Each structure stands twice: as structure tokens, then as C-alpha cells.
mmCIF file of the N, C-alpha and C atoms, coordinates in Angstrom:
data_MODEL
# 
_entry.id   MODEL 
# 
loop_
_atom_site.group_PDB 
_atom_site.id 
_atom_site.type_symbol 
_atom_site.label_atom_id 
_atom_site.label_alt_id 
_atom_site.label_comp_id 
_atom_site.label_asym_id 
_atom_site.label_entity_id 
_atom_site.label_seq_id 
_atom_site.pdbx_PDB_ins_code 
_atom_site.Cartn_x 
_atom_site.Cartn_y 
_atom_site.Cartn_z 
_atom_site.occupancy 
_atom_site.B_iso_or_equiv 
_atom_site.pdbx_formal_charge 
_atom_site.auth_seq_id 
_atom_site.auth_comp_id 
_atom_site.auth_asym_id 
_atom_site.auth_atom_id 
_atom_site.pdbx_PDB_model_num 
ATOM 1   N N  . UNK A 1 1  ? 101.659 134.980 87.679  1.00 0.00 ? 1  UNK A N  1 
ATOM 2   C CA . UNK A 1 1  ? 101.466 133.386 87.461  1.00 0.00 ? 1  UNK A CA 1 
ATOM 3   C C  . UNK A 1 1  ? 103.001 132.576 86.873  1.00 0.00 ? 1  UNK A C  1 
ATOM 4   N N  . UNK A 1 2  ? 103.801 133.316 86.347  1.00 0.00 ? 2  UNK A N  1 
ATOM 5   C CA . UNK A 1 2  ? 105.104 132.595 86.070  1.00 0.00 ? 2  UNK A CA 1 
ATOM 6   C C  . UNK A 1 2  ? 105.828 132.712 87.009  1.00 0.00 ? 2  UNK A C  1 
ATOM 7   N N  . UNK A 1 3  ? 105.848 133.428 88.273  1.00 0.00 ? 3  UNK A N  1 
ATOM 8   C CA . UNK A 1 3  ? 106.346 133.237 89.432  1.00 0.00 ? 3  UNK A CA 1 
ATOM 9   C C  . UNK A 1 3  ? 106.072 132.115 90.857  1.00 0.00 ? 3  UNK A C  1 
ATOM 10  N N  . UNK A 1 4  ? 104.694 131.445 90.319  1.00 0.00 ? 4  UNK A N  1 
ATOM 11  C CA . UNK A 1 4  ? 104.249 130.984 90.943  1.00 0.00 ? 4  UNK A CA 1 
ATOM 12  C C  . UNK A 1 4  ? 104.646 129.140 90.524  1.00 0.00 ? 4  UNK A C  1 
ATOM 13  N N  . UNK A 1 5  ? 104.613 129.343 89.021  1.00 0.00 ? 5  UNK A N  1 
ATOM 14  C CA . UNK A 1 5  ? 105.231 128.253 88.343  1.00 0.00 ? 5  UNK A CA 1 
ATOM 15  C C  . UNK A 1 5  ? 106.682 127.980 88.536  1.00 0.00 ? 5  UNK A C  1 
ATOM 16  N N  . UNK A 1 6  ? 107.405 128.784 88.885  1.00 0.00 ? 6  UNK A N  1 
ATOM 17  C CA . UNK A 1 6  ? 108.903 128.705 88.931  1.00 0.00 ? 6  UNK A CA 1 
ATOM 18  C C  . UNK A 1 6  ? 109.372 127.962 90.796  1.00 0.00 ? 6  UNK A C  1 
ATOM 19  N N  . UNK A 1 7  ? 108.248 128.688 91.026  1.00 0.00 ? 7  UNK A N  1 
ATOM 20  C CA . UNK A 1 7  ? 108.092 128.527 92.828  1.00 0.00 ? 7  UNK A CA 1 
ATOM 21  C C  . UNK A 1 7  ? 107.773 126.712 93.158  1.00 0.00 ? 7  UNK A C  1 
ATOM 22  N N  . UNK A 1 8  ? 107.011 126.425 92.295  1.00 0.00 ? 8  UNK A N  1 
ATOM 23  C CA . UNK A 1 8  ? 106.148 125.360 92.612  1.00 0.00 ? 8  UNK A CA 1 
ATOM 24  C C  . UNK A 1 8  ? 107.464 124.048 91.611  1.00 0.00 ? 8  UNK A C  1 
ATOM 25  N N  . UNK A 1 9  ? 107.941 124.686 90.646  1.00 0.00 ? 9  UNK A N  1 
ATOM 26  C CA . UNK A 1 9  ? 109.077 123.673 90.236  1.00 0.00 ? 9  UNK A CA 1 
ATOM 27  C C  . UNK A 1 9  ? 110.103 123.763 91.092  1.00 0.00 ? 9  UNK A C  1 
ATOM 28  N N  . UNK A 1 10 ? 110.595 124.594 91.890  1.00 0.00 ? 10 UNK A N  1 
ATOM 29  C CA . UNK A 1 10 ? 111.784 124.627 92.674  1.00 0.00 ? 10 UNK A CA 1 
ATOM 30  C C  . UNK A 1 10 ? 111.212 123.569 93.956  1.00 0.00 ? 10 UNK A C  1 
ATOM 31  N N  . UNK A 1 11 ? 110.045 123.831 94.434  1.00 0.00 ? 11 UNK A N  1 
ATOM 32  C CA . UNK A 1 11 ? 109.958 123.015 95.340  1.00 0.00 ? 11 UNK A CA 1 
ATOM 33  C C  . UNK A 1 11 ? 109.623 121.450 94.941  1.00 0.00 ? 11 UNK A C  1 
ATOM 34  N N  . UNK A 1 12 ? 109.192 121.284 93.919  1.00 0.00 ? 12 UNK A N  1 
ATOM 35  C CA . UNK A 1 12 ? 109.106 119.995 93.370  1.00 0.00 ? 12 UNK A CA 1 
ATOM 36  C C  . UNK A 1 12 ? 110.968 119.102 93.348  1.00 0.00 ? 12 UNK A C  1 
ATOM 37  N N  . UNK A 1 13 ? 111.627 119.937 92.891  1.00 0.00 ? 13 UNK A N  1 
ATOM 38  C CA . UNK A 1 13 ? 113.207 119.395 93.096  1.00 0.00 ? 13 UNK A CA 1 
ATOM 39  C C  . UNK A 1 13 ? 113.805 119.527 94.256  1.00 0.00 ? 13 UNK A C  1 
ATOM 40  N N  . UNK A 1 14 ? 113.327 120.347 95.108  1.00 0.00 ? 14 UNK A N  1 
ATOM 41  C CA . UNK A 1 14 ? 113.881 120.235 96.854  1.00 0.00 ? 14 UNK A CA 1 
ATOM 42  C C  . UNK A 1 14 ? 113.302 119.205 97.333  1.00 0.00 ? 14 UNK A C  1 
ATOM 43  N N  . UNK A 1 15 ? 111.859 118.626 96.981  1.00 0.00 ? 15 UNK A N  1 
ATOM 44  C CA . UNK A 1 15 ? 111.503 117.696 97.591  1.00 0.00 ? 15 UNK A CA 1 
ATOM 45  C C  . UNK A 1 15 ? 112.246 116.622 97.027  1.00 0.00 ? 15 UNK A C  1 
ATOM 46  N N  . UNK A 1 16 ? 112.076 116.278 95.436  1.00 0.00 ? 16 UNK A N  1 
ATOM 47  C CA . UNK A 1 16 ? 112.771 115.449 94.991  1.00 0.00 ? 16 UNK A CA 1 
ATOM 48  C C  . UNK A 1 16 ? 114.158 114.893 95.588  1.00 0.00 ? 16 UNK A C  1 
ATOM 49  N N  . UNK A 1 17 ? 114.897 116.156 95.863  1.00 0.00 ? 17 UNK A N  1 
ATOM 50  C CA . UNK A 1 17 ? 116.203 115.713 95.974  1.00 0.00 ? 17 UNK A CA 1 
ATOM 51  C C  . UNK A 1 17 ? 116.234 115.155 97.657  1.00 0.00 ? 17 UNK A C  1 
ATOM 52  N N  . UNK A 1 18 ? 115.352 115.698 98.504  1.00 0.00 ? 18 UNK A N  1 
ATOM 53  C CA . UNK A 1 18 ? 115.464 115.124 100.053 1.00 0.00 ? 18 UNK A CA 1 
ATOM 54  C C  . UNK A 1 18 ? 114.663 113.340 99.967  1.00 0.00 ? 18 UNK A C  1 
ATOM 55  N N  . UNK A 1 19 ? 114.037 113.179 98.974  1.00 0.00 ? 19 UNK A N  1 
ATOM 56  C CA . UNK A 1 19 ? 113.196 112.185 98.799  1.00 0.00 ? 19 UNK A CA 1 
ATOM 57  C C  . UNK A 1 19 ? 114.349 110.857 98.425  1.00 0.00 ? 19 UNK A C  1 
ATOM 58  N N  . UNK A 1 20 ? 115.188 111.238 97.400  1.00 0.00 ? 20 UNK A N  1 
ATOM 59  C CA . UNK A 1 20 ? 116.516 110.690 97.301  1.00 0.00 ? 20 UNK A CA 1 
ATOM 60  C C  . UNK A 1 20 ? 117.642 110.520 98.372  1.00 0.00 ? 20 UNK A C  1 
ATOM 61  N N  . UNK A 1 21 ? 117.790 111.530 99.071  1.00 0.00 ? 21 UNK A N  1 
ATOM 62  C CA . UNK A 1 21 ? 118.630 111.642 99.946  1.00 0.00 ? 21 UNK A CA 1 
ATOM 63  C C  . UNK A 1 21 ? 118.321 110.608 100.955 1.00 0.00 ? 21 UNK A C  1 
ATOM 64  N N  . UNK A 1 22 ? 117.064 110.652 101.733 1.00 0.00 ? 22 UNK A N  1 
ATOM 65  C CA . UNK A 1 22 ? 116.413 109.778 102.500 1.00 0.00 ? 22 UNK A CA 1 
ATOM 66  C C  . UNK A 1 22 ? 116.144 108.444 101.986 1.00 0.00 ? 22 UNK A C  1 
ATOM 67  N N  . UNK A 1 23 ? 116.411 108.135 100.725 1.00 0.00 ? 23 UNK A N  1 
ATOM 68  C CA . UNK A 1 23 ? 115.695 106.851 100.183 1.00 0.00 ? 23 UNK A CA 1 
ATOM 69  C C  . UNK A 1 23 ? 117.252 106.334 100.218 1.00 0.00 ? 23 UNK A C  1 
ATOM 70  N N  . UNK A 1 24 ? 118.371 106.948 100.306 1.00 0.00 ? 24 UNK A N  1 
ATOM 71  C CA . UNK A 1 24 ? 119.919 106.400 100.502 1.00 0.00 ? 24 UNK A CA 1 
ATOM 72  C C  . UNK A 1 24 ? 120.006 105.621 101.529 1.00 0.00 ? 24 UNK A C  1 
ATOM 73  N N  . UNK A 1 25 ? 119.775 106.155 103.046 1.00 0.00 ? 25 UNK A N  1 
ATOM 74  C CA . UNK A 1 25 ? 120.110 105.941 104.076 1.00 0.00 ? 25 UNK A CA 1 
ATOM 75  C C  . UNK A 1 25 ? 119.037 104.466 104.542 1.00 0.00 ? 25 UNK A C  1 
ATOM 76  N N  . UNK A 1 26 ? 117.644 104.586 103.930 1.00 0.00 ? 26 UNK A N  1 
ATOM 77  C CA . UNK A 1 26 ? 116.889 103.848 104.583 1.00 0.00 ? 26 UNK A CA 1 
ATOM 78  C C  . UNK A 1 26 ? 116.933 102.749 103.516 1.00 0.00 ? 26 UNK A C  1 
ATOM 79  N N  . UNK A 1 27 ? 118.250 102.202 102.957 1.00 0.00 ? 27 UNK A N  1 
ATOM 80  C CA . UNK A 1 27 ? 118.085 100.924 102.334 1.00 0.00 ? 27 UNK A CA 1 
ATOM 81  C C  . UNK A 1 27 ? 118.365 99.845  103.265 1.00 0.00 ? 27 UNK A C  1 
ATOM 82  N N  . UNK A 1 28 ? 118.687 99.454  104.290 1.00 0.00 ? 28 UNK A N  1 
ATOM 83  C CA . UNK A 1 28 ? 118.883 98.747  105.144 1.00 0.00 ? 28 UNK A CA 1 
ATOM 84  C C  . UNK A 1 28 ? 118.048 98.093  105.909 1.00 0.00 ? 28 UNK A C  1 
ATOM 85  N N  . UNK A 1 29 ? 116.998 98.588  105.729 1.00 0.00 ? 29 UNK A N  1 
ATOM 86  C CA . UNK A 1 29 ? 115.863 98.262  106.446 1.00 0.00 ? 29 UNK A CA 1 
ATOM 87  C C  . UNK A 1 29 ? 115.176 96.792  105.811 1.00 0.00 ? 29 UNK A C  1 
ATOM 88  N N  . UNK A 1 30 ? 114.858 96.316  106.947 1.00 0.00 ? 30 UNK A N  1 
ATOM 89  C CA . UNK A 1 30 ? 114.064 94.650  106.733 1.00 0.00 ? 30 UNK A CA 1 
ATOM 90  C C  . UNK A 1 30 ? 112.855 94.826  106.756 1.00 0.00 ? 30 UNK A C  1 
ATOM 91  N N  . UNK A 1 31 ? 111.985 94.916  105.232 1.00 0.00 ? 31 UNK A N  1 
ATOM 92  C CA . UNK A 1 31 ? 110.560 94.629  105.132 1.00 0.00 ? 31 UNK A CA 1 
ATOM 93  C C  . UNK A 1 31 ? 110.271 93.540  105.098 1.00 0.00 ? 31 UNK A C  1 
ATOM 94  N N  . UNK A 1 32 ? 110.318 92.203  105.267 1.00 0.00 ? 32 UNK A N  1 
ATOM 95  C CA . UNK A 1 32 ? 110.130 91.164  104.851 1.00 0.00 ? 32 UNK A CA 1 
ATOM 96  C C  . UNK A 1 32 ? 108.640 91.059  105.931 1.00 0.00 ? 32 UNK A C  1 
ATOM 97  N N  . UNK A 1 33 ? 108.818 91.345  106.911 1.00 0.00 ? 33 UNK A N  1 
ATOM 98  C CA . UNK A 1 33 ? 107.312 91.321  107.949 1.00 0.00 ? 33 UNK A CA 1 
ATOM 99  C C  . UNK A 1 33 ? 105.930 91.936  107.061 1.00 0.00 ? 33 UNK A C  1 
ATOM 100 N N  . UNK A 1 34 ? 106.684 93.134  106.464 1.00 0.00 ? 34 UNK A N  1 
ATOM 101 C CA . UNK A 1 34 ? 105.539 94.214  106.015 1.00 0.00 ? 34 UNK A CA 1 
ATOM 102 C C  . UNK A 1 34 ? 104.751 93.671  104.665 1.00 0.00 ? 34 UNK A C  1 
ATOM 103 N N  . UNK A 1 35 ? 106.010 93.063  103.916 1.00 0.00 ? 35 UNK A N  1 
ATOM 104 C CA . UNK A 1 35 ? 105.651 92.209  102.824 1.00 0.00 ? 35 UNK A CA 1 
ATOM 105 C C  . UNK A 1 35 ? 104.478 91.287  103.004 1.00 0.00 ? 35 UNK A C  1 
ATOM 106 N N  . UNK A 1 36 ? 104.830 90.425  104.035 1.00 0.00 ? 36 UNK A N  1 
ATOM 107 C CA . UNK A 1 36 ? 103.775 89.445  104.320 1.00 0.00 ? 36 UNK A CA 1 
ATOM 108 C C  . UNK A 1 36 ? 102.458 90.023  104.775 1.00 0.00 ? 36 UNK A C  1 
ATOM 109 N N  . UNK A 1 37 ? 102.476 90.879  105.455 1.00 0.00 ? 37 UNK A N  1 
ATOM 110 C CA . UNK A 1 37 ? 101.549 91.226  105.848 1.00 0.00 ? 37 UNK A CA 1 
ATOM 111 C C  . UNK A 1 37 ? 100.485 91.937  104.914 1.00 0.00 ? 37 UNK A C  1 
ATOM 112 N N  . UNK A 1 38 ? 101.017 92.572  103.989 1.00 0.00 ? 38 UNK A N  1 
ATOM 113 C CA . UNK A 1 38 ? 100.257 93.104  102.732 1.00 0.00 ? 38 UNK A CA 1 
ATOM 114 C C  . UNK A 1 38 ? 100.036 92.031  102.047 1.00 0.00 ? 38 UNK A C  1 
ATOM 115 N N  . UNK A 1 39 ? 100.711 91.020  102.054 1.00 0.00 ? 39 UNK A N  1 
ATOM 116 C CA . UNK A 1 39 ? 100.349 89.820  100.640 1.00 0.00 ? 39 UNK A CA 1 
ATOM 117 C C  . UNK A 1 39 ? 99.239  88.803  101.457 1.00 0.00 ? 39 UNK A C  1 
ATOM 118 N N  . UNK A 1 40 ? 99.342  89.012  102.879 1.00 0.00 ? 40 UNK A N  1 
ATOM 119 C CA . UNK A 1 40 ? 97.868  88.367  103.564 1.00 0.00 ? 40 UNK A CA 1 
ATOM 120 C C  . UNK A 1 40 ? 97.080  88.854  103.270 1.00 0.00 ? 40 UNK A C  1 
ATOM 121 N N  . UNK A 1 41 ? 97.352  90.755  103.839 1.00 0.00 ? 41 UNK A N  1 
ATOM 122 C CA . UNK A 1 41 ? 95.816  90.920  103.382 1.00 0.00 ? 41 UNK A CA 1 
ATOM 123 C C  . UNK A 1 41 ? 95.032  91.262  102.003 1.00 0.00 ? 41 UNK A C  1 
ATOM 124 N N  . UNK A 1 42 ? 95.997  90.909  101.337 1.00 0.00 ? 42 UNK A N  1 
ATOM 125 C CA . UNK A 1 42 ? 95.713  91.140  99.738  1.00 0.00 ? 42 UNK A CA 1 
ATOM 126 C C  . UNK A 1 42 ? 95.222  89.792  99.309  1.00 0.00 ? 42 UNK A C  1 
ATOM 127 N N  . UNK A 1 43 ? 95.344  88.638  99.896  1.00 0.00 ? 43 UNK A N  1 
ATOM 128 C CA . UNK A 1 43 ? 94.702  87.454  99.324  1.00 0.00 ? 43 UNK A CA 1 
ATOM 129 C C  . UNK A 1 43 ? 93.340  87.566  100.361 1.00 0.00 ? 43 UNK A C  1 
ATOM 130 N N  . UNK A 1 44 ? 92.905  88.092  101.523 1.00 0.00 ? 44 UNK A N  1 
ATOM 131 C CA . UNK A 1 44 ? 91.729  88.127  102.189 1.00 0.00 ? 44 UNK A CA 1 
ATOM 132 C C  . UNK A 1 44 ? 91.022  89.019  101.343 1.00 0.00 ? 44 UNK A C  1 
ATOM 133 N N  . UNK A 1 45 ? 91.340  90.230  100.794 1.00 0.00 ? 45 UNK A N  1 
ATOM 134 C CA . UNK A 1 45 ? 90.754  91.343  100.088 1.00 0.00 ? 45 UNK A CA 1 
ATOM 135 C C  . UNK A 1 45 ? 90.170  90.491  98.864  1.00 0.00 ? 45 UNK A C  1 
ATOM 136 N N  . UNK A 1 46 ? 91.051  90.099  97.969  1.00 0.00 ? 46 UNK A N  1 
ATOM 137 C CA . UNK A 1 46 ? 90.422  89.180  96.746  1.00 0.00 ? 46 UNK A CA 1 
ATOM 138 C C  . UNK A 1 46 ? 89.584  88.023  97.358  1.00 0.00 ? 46 UNK A C  1 
ATOM 139 N N  . UNK A 1 47 ? 89.623  87.210  98.249  1.00 0.00 ? 47 UNK A N  1 
ATOM 140 C CA . UNK A 1 47 ? 88.584  86.521  98.607  1.00 0.00 ? 47 UNK A CA 1 
ATOM 141 C C  . UNK A 1 47 ? 87.458  87.352  99.102  1.00 0.00 ? 47 UNK A C  1 
ATOM 142 N N  . UNK A 1 48 ? 87.193  88.469  99.513  1.00 0.00 ? 48 UNK A N  1 
ATOM 143 C CA . UNK A 1 48 ? 85.847  89.206  99.557  1.00 0.00 ? 48 UNK A CA 1 
ATOM 144 C C  . UNK A 1 48 ? 85.415  89.335  98.374  1.00 0.00 ? 48 UNK A C  1 
ATOM 145 N N  . UNK A 1 49 ? 86.547  90.096  97.357  1.00 0.00 ? 49 UNK A N  1 
ATOM 146 C CA . UNK A 1 49 ? 85.801  90.830  96.011  1.00 0.00 ? 49 UNK A CA 1 
ATOM 147 C C  . UNK A 1 49 ? 85.064  89.900  95.388  1.00 0.00 ? 49 UNK A C  1 
ATOM 148 N N  . UNK A 1 50 ? 86.103  88.197  95.203  1.00 0.00 ? 50 UNK A N  1 
ATOM 149 C CA . UNK A 1 50 ? 85.273  87.441  94.258  1.00 0.00 ? 50 UNK A CA 1 
ATOM 150 C C  . UNK A 1 50 ? 83.845  86.559  95.139  1.00 0.00 ? 50 UNK A C  1 
ATOM 151 N N  . UNK A 1 51 ? 83.791  87.229  96.639  1.00 0.00 ? 51 UNK A N  1 
ATOM 152 C CA . UNK A 1 51 ? 82.355  86.782  97.155  1.00 0.00 ? 51 UNK A CA 1 
ATOM 153 C C  . UNK A 1 51 ? 81.337  87.606  96.511  1.00 0.00 ? 51 UNK A C  1 
ATOM 154 N N  . UNK A 1 52 ? 81.789  89.031  96.812  1.00 0.00 ? 52 UNK A N  1 
ATOM 155 C CA . UNK A 1 52 ? 80.757  89.897  96.515  1.00 0.00 ? 52 UNK A CA 1 
ATOM 156 C C  . UNK A 1 52 ? 80.636  89.612  95.043  1.00 0.00 ? 52 UNK A C  1 
ATOM 157 N N  . UNK A 1 53 ? 81.244  89.718  94.176  1.00 0.00 ? 53 UNK A N  1 
ATOM 158 C CA . UNK A 1 53 ? 81.049  89.418  92.479  1.00 0.00 ? 53 UNK A CA 1 
ATOM 159 C C  . UNK A 1 53 ? 80.269  88.163  92.183  1.00 0.00 ? 53 UNK A C  1 
ATOM 160 N N  . UNK A 1 54 ? 80.204  86.931  93.189  1.00 0.00 ? 54 UNK A N  1 
ATOM 161 C CA . UNK A 1 54 ? 79.184  85.508  92.749  1.00 0.00 ? 54 UNK A CA 1 
ATOM 162 C C  . UNK A 1 54 ? 78.460  86.606  93.620  1.00 0.00 ? 54 UNK A C  1 
ATOM 163 N N  . UNK A 1 55 ? 78.076  86.776  94.572  1.00 0.00 ? 55 UNK A N  1 
ATOM 164 C CA . UNK A 1 55 ? 76.603  87.506  94.935  1.00 0.00 ? 55 UNK A CA 1 
ATOM 165 C C  . UNK A 1 55 ? 76.106  88.423  94.138  1.00 0.00 ? 55 UNK A C  1 
ATOM 166 N N  . UNK A 1 56 ? 76.816  89.049  93.300  1.00 0.00 ? 56 UNK A N  1 
ATOM 167 C CA . UNK A 1 56 ? 76.069  90.101  92.517  1.00 0.00 ? 56 UNK A CA 1 
ATOM 168 C C  . UNK A 1 56 ? 75.344  88.952  90.977  1.00 0.00 ? 56 UNK A C  1 
ATOM 169 N N  . UNK A 1 57 ? 76.336  88.545  90.589  1.00 0.00 ? 57 UNK A N  1 
ATOM 170 C CA . UNK A 1 57 ? 76.185  87.930  89.351  1.00 0.00 ? 57 UNK A CA 1 
ATOM 171 C C  . UNK A 1 57 ? 75.215  87.054  89.590  1.00 0.00 ? 57 UNK A C  1 
ATOM 172 N N  . UNK A 1 58 ? 75.488  86.237  91.066  1.00 0.00 ? 58 UNK A N  1 
ATOM 173 C CA . UNK A 1 58 ? 74.368  85.159  91.341  1.00 0.00 ? 58 UNK A CA 1 
ATOM 174 C C  . UNK A 1 58 ? 72.892  85.491  91.244  1.00 0.00 ? 58 UNK A C  1 
ATOM 175 N N  . UNK A 1 59 ? 72.719  86.547  91.701  1.00 0.00 ? 59 UNK A N  1 
ATOM 176 C CA . UNK A 1 59 ? 71.250  87.250  91.782  1.00 0.00 ? 59 UNK A CA 1 
ATOM 177 C C  . UNK A 1 59 ? 71.225  87.542  90.072  1.00 0.00 ? 59 UNK A C  1 
ATOM 178 N N  . UNK A 1 60 ? 71.783  88.006  89.381  1.00 0.00 ? 60 UNK A N  1 
ATOM 179 C CA . UNK A 1 60 ? 71.351  88.693  88.379  1.00 0.00 ? 60 UNK A CA 1 
ATOM 180 C C  . UNK A 1 60 ? 71.244  86.978  87.325  1.00 0.00 ? 60 UNK A C  1 
ATOM 181 N N  . UNK A 1 61 ? 71.812  86.058  87.773  1.00 0.00 ? 61 UNK A N  1 
ATOM 182 C CA . UNK A 1 61 ? 71.254  84.818  86.990  1.00 0.00 ? 61 UNK A CA 1 
ATOM 183 C C  . UNK A 1 61 ? 70.462  84.382  87.469  1.00 0.00 ? 61 UNK A C  1 
ATOM 184 N N  . UNK A 1 62 ? 69.366  84.514  88.778  1.00 0.00 ? 62 UNK A N  1 
ATOM 185 C CA . UNK A 1 62 ? 68.744  83.991  89.470  1.00 0.00 ? 62 UNK A CA 1 
ATOM 186 C C  . UNK A 1 62 ? 67.058  85.063  88.873  1.00 0.00 ? 62 UNK A C  1 
ATOM 187 N N  . UNK A 1 63 ? 67.652  85.967  88.879  1.00 0.00 ? 63 UNK A N  1 
ATOM 188 C CA . UNK A 1 63 ? 66.118  87.052  87.890  1.00 0.00 ? 63 UNK A CA 1 
ATOM 189 C C  . UNK A 1 63 ? 66.184  86.803  86.622  1.00 0.00 ? 63 UNK A C  1 
ATOM 190 N N  . UNK A 1 64 ? 67.406  86.466  85.826  1.00 0.00 ? 64 UNK A N  1 
ATOM 191 C CA . UNK A 1 64 ? 67.378  86.105  84.478  1.00 0.00 ? 64 UNK A CA 1 
ATOM 192 C C  . UNK A 1 64 ? 66.597  84.785  84.164  1.00 0.00 ? 64 UNK A C  1 
ATOM 193 N N  . UNK A 1 65 ? 66.614  83.827  85.281  1.00 0.00 ? 65 UNK A N  1 
ATOM 194 C CA . UNK A 1 65 ? 66.021  82.238  85.006  1.00 0.00 ? 65 UNK A CA 1 
ATOM 195 C C  . UNK A 1 65 ? 64.734  82.714  85.637  1.00 0.00 ? 65 UNK A C  1 
ATOM 196 N N  . UNK A 1 66 ? 64.263  83.609  86.491  1.00 0.00 ? 66 UNK A N  1 
ATOM 197 C CA . UNK A 1 66 ? 63.121  83.768  86.942  1.00 0.00 ? 66 UNK A CA 1 
ATOM 198 C C  . UNK A 1 66 ? 62.045  84.399  85.750  1.00 0.00 ? 66 UNK A C  1 
ATOM 199 N N  . UNK A 1 67 ? 62.784  84.916  85.173  1.00 0.00 ? 67 UNK A N  1 
ATOM 200 C CA . UNK A 1 67 ? 62.251  85.985  84.274  1.00 0.00 ? 67 UNK A CA 1 
ATOM 201 C C  . UNK A 1 67 ? 61.727  85.288  83.114  1.00 0.00 ? 67 UNK A C  1 
ATOM 202 N N  . UNK A 1 68 ? 62.752  83.892  82.797  1.00 0.00 ? 68 UNK A N  1 
ATOM 203 C CA . UNK A 1 68 ? 62.456  83.260  81.479  1.00 0.00 ? 68 UNK A CA 1 
ATOM 204 C C  . UNK A 1 68 ? 61.387  82.355  81.896  1.00 0.00 ? 68 UNK A C  1 
ATOM 205 N N  . UNK A 1 69 ? 60.875  82.346  83.075  1.00 0.00 ? 69 UNK A N  1 
ATOM 206 C CA . UNK A 1 69 ? 60.000  80.921  83.031  1.00 0.00 ? 69 UNK A CA 1 
ATOM 207 C C  . UNK A 1 69 ? 58.620  81.656  83.321  1.00 0.00 ? 69 UNK A C  1 
# 
């Protein structure tokens, strides 16, 4: 068990070093197009989420009003 933990820690350290090394070389990538696509998708997802919540609570409100009468 102790040997397994040391292997896991060593693997994590190696992958961290590799990630840091690749991150330094990718600093010149232009990401503006990707960011705009993600922003647009987030706006659409928010609109869908609001519609779903409005439908859910609209049904609850309708049932509440119907049950009161």
C-alpha cells in the first residue's frame, strides 16, 4: 500500500511538471474565438434555464391557484 501511494505521488508530480511545461509553450495561442463561442453558448443555456424554471414554477402557481378555489 505504501509503495502504491509513492507511485501515485510520483505520477502526479511528473504530470504536473509536464502540464507546466506545455502551458508555457502554449502562451501565444489566440483564444478570442473560443471565448466568444463559449459566451454565446452560455447565454443560450441561461435563456433555456430561465424558460425551464418559469415553466416549472408556472405550473406550481397554477396548481396552487386552482387548489385555492
